[in-house]
N, C-alpha and C positions, 0 to 999 in steps of 0.2 A: 511177788517180792524180789527185789534185787539187792544183793549185798555188794559193796564196792570197797576195794582195798588198794590204796596207792603205794607205790614204792619208786625209788630212783632219785630221791632228793639228796641234797648234800651241799657241801661247800665248794664253790668253784670261783676261779679268778675272773675278772671282767674280760670279756671276749671269748670265754670258754663255752663249752657245750654240756648239756645234761639231757637225758632222755627219761621222762616220767612214764611210769606204766600204771595202768589201773585194771585190776583183775576183778571180773564180775562173776557173780554166781546167781543162778536163777535161769529157768528155761525161757523167759521172756526177754532176755538181754537184747536180742537182735531186733526187737520191735521198738526200741527206744532210741531217740537221738541222745547223743552223749555231749557233755560239755566239760570244760575245764575253767575253774575260777580260781582267784587267788585273793588272799587277805594279808596285808601288811599290818604290823602293830599300829593300833590307833586309827586304822582306816576301815572303811566299809569293804565287804567282799565285792570284788569286781570281776567282770566277765573277761575271759581270755580268748576262748575259742570253742566252737561247737562243730559237730558233724552229724549228718543225718543218718538214719538207721542203716542205709545201704552203703554209706561211705561216699556217695556220689557228690554231695555238696558239703562245703565247709564255709565257715565265716570266722573272721578274726577281729579282735579289737585293734584299733589303729596302732596302739602302742607296741604290738608284737608282730604286726603284719610284715612279712618278708623275713622274719627271724625264727618264728615258731611254726611248726607243722603238726597238725592233729591228724591222727589216723586210727583205724580200728580193724580188728580181726575177728569177725563174728564166729568163725569156726573155733577160735581159742577163747572167746569171751574176753577180749583184751581191747583196751583203748590206750593210745600212746600220745605223748606230747614231746616232740623233739624240739629242743630250745637251743638255738645257736646265737652266737654273739651276745652273750648274756651281759647285762648291765646291772650295776648296783640297785637301780630302782626296780629290778625284777625280783628282788629279795621279798619273799612272802611265804606263807603256807599255801600250798597248791592243793585244791580239791577237784576230784572228778565227780560228776553228777549225771544221773540218768533221767530223762524227761522229754520235754518238747525241744524243737529245733529253734532256739531263741537265746537272746542275750540276757533275759531276766531270770534271776536265780529262783524266784517264787514259782516259775513254771517247771521246775525240776523236782521230781518226787523222791529221789534217792540220792544220798550223798555218802562219800567216803569220809574217813577220819582225817585226811590231809597229810601231806608230806612237806618237810621244811626245805626251802631252797634259799641258800645264802650266797650272794654274789659279793665277794670282797677280796682285796689283795692283802 
């Protein structure tokens, strides 16, 4: 079992930055790939970024490539999403998830409760 709790969301102006954190509990955390997804009102949940269990490999959605960075600290059971040059279209609830190294949400076994990110002037 892995429990996930996101934090770090908030209101930011376009062009600003936020760093999301995901705290994991459970002894098997380091054996899972981790992903970040987001869901805007009226839209389906979409993939943002994923990282392998070791942190050696990452993959991003085209919409965030070059602006967002996913990282993890297995010693601290933490996953991060650094978001720079934020745009209004990045506004959504952001979720972290533990599972396979994939873009498909159904391949992830555990999910956090989400944190709201709002990009607006």
